[in-house]
Each structure stands twice: as C-alpha cells, then as structure tokens.
C-alpha positions as CSV (number, residue, x, y, z in Angstrom):
1,X,47.8,-92.8,-27.1
2,X,46.5,-96.2,-27.9
3,X,48.5,-99.1,-29.3
4,X,46.4,-99.0,-32.5
5,X,47.4,-95.4,-33.1
6,X,51.1,-96.1,-32.6
7,X,51.0,-99.2,-34.8
8,X,53.3,-98.6,-37.8
9,X,54.9,-95.6,-36.2
10,X,57.3,-97.3,-33.9
11,X,60.4,-95.3,-33.5
12,X,58.8,-92.0,-34.6
13,X,59.2,-89.2,-32.1
14,X,56.2,-88.7,-29.8
15,X,55.8,-85.0,-30.7
16,X,55.5,-85.9,-34.5
17,X,52.8,-88.4,-33.8
18,X,51.0,-85.9,-31.7
19,X,51.2,-83.3,-34.5
20,X,49.6,-85.8,-36.9
21,X,46.8,-86.6,-34.5
22,X,46.2,-82.9,-33.9
23,X,46.1,-82.3,-37.7
24,X,43.4,-85.0,-38.0
25,X,41.3,-83.7,-35.1
26,X,41.5,-80.0,-36.2
27,X,41.1,-80.5,-39.9
28,X,38.1,-82.8,-40.6
29,X,37.1,-83.4,-44.2
30,X,34.0,-81.9,-45.8
31,X,32.2,-83.9,-48.5
32,X,30.2,-83.0,-51.6
33,X,28.8,-85.0,-54.5
34,X,29.9,-83.8,-58.0
35,X,28.3,-85.6,-60.9
36,X,27.9,-88.7,-58.9
37,X,31.4,-88.7,-57.5
38,X,32.1,-88.0,-53.8
39,X,34.8,-85.4,-53.1
40,X,36.5,-84.8,-49.9
41,X,38.3,-81.6,-49.0
42,X,39.8,-79.7,-46.1
43,X,38.6,-76.1,-45.5
44,X,40.4,-74.2,-42.8
45,X,42.0,-70.9,-41.8
46,X,40.7,-67.5,-41.2
47,X,42.3,-65.2,-43.8
48,X,40.3,-63.0,-46.1
49,X,42.2,-64.3,-49.2
50,X,41.6,-68.0,-50.3
51,X,44.5,-70.3,-51.1
52,X,43.5,-73.4,-53.1
53,X,46.1,-76.0,-52.3
54,X,46.5,-78.7,-54.9
55,X,48.6,-81.6,-53.5
56,X,50.8,-83.8,-55.5
57,X,51.0,-87.5,-56.2
58,X,50.0,-88.5,-52.7
59,X,46.5,-87.2,-53.7
60,X,45.1,-86.9,-50.2
61,X,44.5,-83.5,-48.8
62,X,45.8,-84.6,-45.3
63,X,49.1,-85.5,-46.8
64,X,49.6,-81.8,-47.5
65,X,49.3,-81.0,-43.8
66,X,52.7,-79.2,-43.8
67,X,51.5,-76.8,-46.4
68,X,48.2,-76.3,-44.6
69,X,49.9,-75.5,-41.3
70,X,52.2,-73.2,-43.1
71,X,49.4,-71.0,-44.7
72,X,46.3,-71.4,-42.6
73,X,47.3,-68.6,-40.3
74,X,47.4,-66.2,-43.2
75,X,44.9,-67.5,-45.7
76,X,41.7,-69.4,-45.8
77,X,43.0,-72.8,-47.2
78,X,41.0,-75.2,-49.4
79,X,42.7,-78.5,-50.1
80,X,40.9,-81.2,-52.1
81,X,41.5,-84.9,-52.1
82,X,41.5,-86.2,-55.7
83,X,39.0,-89.0,-56.4
84,X,40.0,-91.7,-58.9
85,X,38.8,-89.9,-62.1
86,X,39.8,-90.8,-65.6
87,X,40.5,-87.3,-67.2
88,X,42.1,-84.1,-66.1
89,X,39.0,-82.2,-67.2
90,X,36.9,-84.1,-64.7
91,X,39.4,-83.5,-62.0
92,X,39.5,-79.7,-62.6
93,X,35.8,-79.5,-63.0
94,X,35.4,-81.1,-59.6
95,X,37.8,-78.7,-58.0
96,X,35.8,-75.8,-59.5
97,X,32.7,-77.4,-57.9
98,X,34.5,-77.5,-54.5
99,X,35.2,-73.8,-54.9
100,X,31.5,-73.3,-55.7
101,X,30.5,-75.2,-52.6
102,X,32.7,-72.9,-50.5
103,X,31.3,-69.8,-52.3
104,X,34.8,-68.9,-53.6
105,X,34.8,-67.1,-57.0
106,X,38.5,-66.5,-57.2
107,X,41.5,-67.9,-55.3
108,X,45.3,-68.0,-55.1
109,X,46.4,-71.4,-56.4
110,X,49.4,-73.4,-55.2
111,X,50.1,-76.7,-57.1
112,X,52.8,-79.0,-55.8
113,X,54.4,-81.6,-58.2
114,X,51.4,-83.4,-59.9
115,X,49.3,-80.6,-58.4
116,X,51.2,-78.2,-60.5
117,X,49.9,-79.9,-63.6
118,X,46.4,-79.8,-62.2
119,X,46.9,-76.0,-61.5
120,X,48.1,-75.5,-65.1
121,X,44.9,-77.1,-66.4
122,X,42.8,-75.1,-64.0
123,X,44.3,-71.9,-65.4
124,X,43.2,-73.1,-68.9
125,X,39.7,-74.2,-68.1
126,X,38.8,-71.6,-65.4
127,X,41.2,-68.6,-65.9
128,X,38.8,-66.1,-64.2
129,X,38.9,-68.2,-61.0
130,X,42.7,-67.9,-60.5
131,X,44.1,-64.8,-58.9
132,X,47.7,-65.8,-58.8
133,X,49.4,-69.2,-59.2
134,X,52.4,-70.9,-57.6
135,X,53.8,-73.8,-59.5
136,X,55.9,-75.7,-57.0
137,X,58.2,-78.6,-57.8
138,X,56.5,-79.2,-61.1
139,X,57.2,-79.2,-64.8
140,X,55.6,-77.1,-67.6
141,X,52.8,-78.6,-69.7
142,X,54.8,-78.8,-72.8
143,X,54.8,-81.6,-75.5
144,X,57.1,-84.3,-74.2
145,X,56.3,-87.5,-76.2
146,X,58.2,-89.8,-73.9
147,X,56.1,-88.7,-70.9
148,X,52.9,-89.7,-72.7
149,X,54.4,-93.0,-73.7
150,X,55.7,-93.6,-70.2
151,X,52.4,-92.8,-68.6
152,X,50.6,-95.2,-71.0
153,X,53.2,-98.0,-70.3
154,X,52.9,-97.5,-66.5
155,X,49.1,-97.5,-66.7
156,X,49.1,-100.7,-68.7
157,X,51.4,-102.4,-66.3
158,X,49.6,-101.2,-63.2
159,X,46.3,-102.4,-64.6
160,X,47.6,-106.0,-64.8
161,X,49.2,-106.2,-61.4
162,X,47.5,-107.1,-58.2
163,X,46.6,-104.1,-56.0
164,X,49.1,-105.1,-53.2
165,X,51.9,-105.1,-55.7
166,X,50.8,-101.9,-57.4
167,X,50.7,-100.1,-54.0
168,X,54.1,-101.4,-53.0
169,X,55.8,-100.3,-56.2
170,X,54.2,-96.9,-56.3
171,X,55.2,-96.2,-52.7
172,X,58.8,-97.1,-53.4
173,X,58.7,-94.8,-56.5
174,X,57.3,-91.9,-54.4
175,X,59.3,-92.3,-51.2
176,X,62.7,-91.0,-52.6
177,X,61.1,-87.8,-54.0
178,X,59.5,-86.9,-50.7
179,X,62.4,-84.9,-49.5
180,X,62.2,-83.9,-45.9
181,X,64.5,-82.8,-43.0
182,X,66.4,-85.8,-41.7
183,X,64.7,-85.5,-38.3
184,X,61.3,-86.3,-39.9
185,X,62.4,-89.1,-42.3
186,X,61.2,-91.8,-40.0
187,X,57.8,-90.2,-39.6
188,X,57.4,-89.8,-43.4
189,X,58.4,-93.4,-44.1
190,X,55.7,-94.6,-41.6
191,X,53.1,-92.1,-42.9
192,X,53.7,-93.2,-46.5
193,X,53.2,-96.9,-45.5
194,X,49.9,-96.0,-43.7
195,X,48.7,-93.9,-46.7
196,X,49.4,-96.6,-49.2
197,X,47.8,-99.3,-47.0
198,X,44.8,-97.6,-45.8
199,X,43.9,-94.5,-47.9
200,X,45.0,-95.0,-51.4
201,X,43.8,-97.7,-53.8
202,X,44.8,-99.2,-57.1
203,X,42.1,-97.0,-58.7
204,X,43.9,-93.9,-57.4
205,X,47.2,-95.0,-59.0
206,X,45.4,-95.8,-62.3
207,X,43.8,-92.3,-62.1
208,X,47.2,-90.7,-61.6
209,X,48.5,-92.1,-64.8
210,X,45.3,-91.7,-66.7
211,X,45.0,-88.0,-65.8
212,X,48.7,-87.4,-66.4
213,X,48.4,-89.0,-69.9
214,X,45.2,-86.9,-70.5
215,X,47.1,-83.7,-69.7
216,X,49.8,-84.6,-72.1
217,X,47.3,-85.2,-74.8
218,X,44.8,-82.3,-74.4
219,X,46.4,-79.5,-72.4
220,X,50.0,-79.2,-73.5
221,X,51.5,-76.2,-75.1
222,X,53.4,-76.5,-78.4
223,X,56.9,-75.0,-78.8
224,X,56.7,-71.2,-78.5
225,X,53.0,-71.2,-77.5
226,X,52.1,-68.8,-74.7
227,X,49.3,-69.1,-72.2
228,X,46.4,-66.7,-72.8
229,X,46.2,-66.2,-69.0
230,X,48.3,-63.2,-68.0
231,X,48.1,-63.3,-64.2
232,X,51.1,-63.5,-61.9
233,X,53.1,-66.8,-61.7
234,X,55.7,-68.0,-59.3
235,X,57.7,-71.0,-60.3
236,X,59.5,-72.4,-57.3
237,X,62.0,-75.3,-57.2
238,X,64.4,-76.7,-54.7
239,X,68.0,-76.6,-55.8
240,X,68.3,-80.4,-55.8
241,X,64.9,-81.0,-57.4
242,X,65.2,-83.4,-60.4
243,X,62.7,-81.1,-62.2
244,X,64.9,-78.1,-62.0
245,X,66.4,-78.3,-65.4
246,X,67.2,-75.8,-68.1
247,X,64.5,-77.3,-70.3
248,X,61.9,-76.8,-67.6
249,X,63.0,-73.3,-66.9
250,X,62.8,-72.3,-70.6
251,X,59.4,-74.1,-70.9
252,X,57.9,-72.2,-68.0
253,X,59.1,-68.9,-69.4
254,X,57.8,-69.7,-72.9
255,X,54.3,-70.5,-71.6
256,X,54.3,-67.8,-68.8
257,X,56.8,-65.1,-69.8
258,X,55.6,-63.1,-66.8
259,X,56.7,-65.9,-64.4
260,X,59.1,-65.3,-61.5
261,X,61.6,-68.2,-61.1
262,X,62.7,-68.9,-57.5
263,X,65.2,-71.6,-56.6
264,X,65.7,-72.4,-53.0
265,X,69.2,-73.5,-52.0
266,X,69.5,-76.9,-50.6
267,X,65.9,-77.9,-51.2
268,X,64.7,-81.1,-52.9
269,X,61.5,-82.0,-54.8
270,X,59.2,-81.3,-51.8
271,X,61.1,-78.2,-50.9
272,X,58.4,-76.9,-48.6
273,X,59.2,-79.8,-46.3
274,X,63.0,-79.7,-46.6
275,X,63.3,-75.9,-46.4
276,X,60.0,-74.7,-44.8
277,X,61.1,-71.3,-43.6
278,X,62.6,-70.2,-47.0
279,X,59.6,-71.7,-48.8
280,X,57.0,-69.9,-46.7
281,X,58.8,-66.6,-47.1
282,X,59.0,-66.9,-50.8
283,X,55.4,-67.9,-51.4
284,X,53.9,-65.4,-48.9
285,X,56.0,-62.6,-50.3
286,X,54.8,-63.4,-53.8
287,X,51.1,-63.8,-52.9
288,X,51.1,-60.7,-50.6
289,X,52.7,-58.4,-53.3
290,X,50.2,-56.0,-54.9
C-alpha cells in the first residue's frame, strides 16, 4: 500500500483501509448524461430484485458502501451520486433516468436521511417505479416552516463564504450524526475528511440546501393529508436518532398509514452502521415479505 493511499488515514486499522480499497476496485462508477448533467452511479450485485439505494447528505454513492455490502449479496443494487442540481424534481428525474439506463422499471427503494426525502419525492413523481420503500433515519415530508427558513438561511450563508470554510463547517455538522461502532470511528473521521477535501464541492453543499428547501416548498404534505401511493413502507430509526420523535412518528403514519415503524435499540442516526446486524435483518425481512 503506497504512502499516498495511507495519507490522511494514519492510525486507521489496516483491514479497514483494505476494505475501502477493495470497495473502490470492486465497485467502479458508471456514467450517463441526463439533460446535459453527468450522473455517476454504482450498479452491482446479482439478485433478481433491484434495490435503489439513495444515500444521505454525504451525496456520494461510495459513501454508502456499508449499505452496498450489506445488500449486494441479496439484491442487484443501484446507488447514484447526486450531482449539484437546484431542485428536487431535477434530482428525482435524474434518478429515474439512471433506472432507465439500467433497464429497471420497478425497484425496492431505500432512502437514508436526506435520501429518505429524495425517496418520498420519488414516490410522488414516479409511484409506479417504487415496489416498496424503506425510509431510514429520515423525517416525513410535512410542512415545517422553520425547516424551510433554516435551509434558506444556511443557503444564503454558504453562498457567501469561501469554499474551504463551507466544506469545513459542513463536515463538522455532519460528523456527529454519522454514528458508527467505536472501532470504526477513526476510519470514518478520516474518510469524511477525504470526502470533503477531494470529492464534494461548495456546489454540492449549496445543492443540498436548495433541494431541501425545494422539497419543503413543493412536495410537503399538509396536516392530515395522505400519500396516494399505497405500497408497503418501512420506517426505521435508531433508538438514539435525533429524528426519532413523536412528531415524526405521527407524521409518517398520517402520510403513510400502512407504514411499519421499527426502532432499533441502541442505534443512532446512521443505524445501519452502528447496528448492522439488526438493521440488515429488519430491512431484508421487510423487503422479502410477500
């Protein structure tokens, strides 16, 4: 292993570095052009059923490698990287184009955190393409005015600051909510530093706030409103997730009265990382149930 590969990962166990390198070698990105925008995505696995994996605020498909490794033995997994687009509609239309490129008409969908918001918009815009949906560590798309105001404020601040400052601030915001097993904390701190220095840009951060604000403007449900989509829904949270509130639980059940709510004891926001065995069992059990 070369010094350049190790740089930034000093103190990280060798087997964890080797795992990352193997993920990168075994899961090369595919690329397509959608309306003049380049999309990257990972397509892997040998299952007959397709799982569309929508990652969270880290935005890059590779950052969801824990999910990919968890499910690629059972499903054909498609995981897109989000390009820096301005609206949630553009983002979801691009995801639909990725499915078209892979000749997938219908898929299971798993959305983690920000990806859960993307999944809820996908259900609205392309309901026939969603077979079942897992909303993981995410909040319901209900009217919350302070969220829209906060997204607008953060967007305005980020637009004014230099890129280096924006990336540093956003990494510090994200790091505490990436909840992992203690044995992997050093790896993830190093990986996040690499991600924010080499992969993500200020445009990506602006897009995160723009699309979140757009979702809060165009795709939210009003109080008591139900989704017209009646497919199976699993809502899964870690016990210690900051989004696991009574308001969120009620909101999910108002929109999706058919939803199953599953709380994993001891898990945090990224419960698939902190409690992978429990998480995999819950999601596979739900997706495999006829």
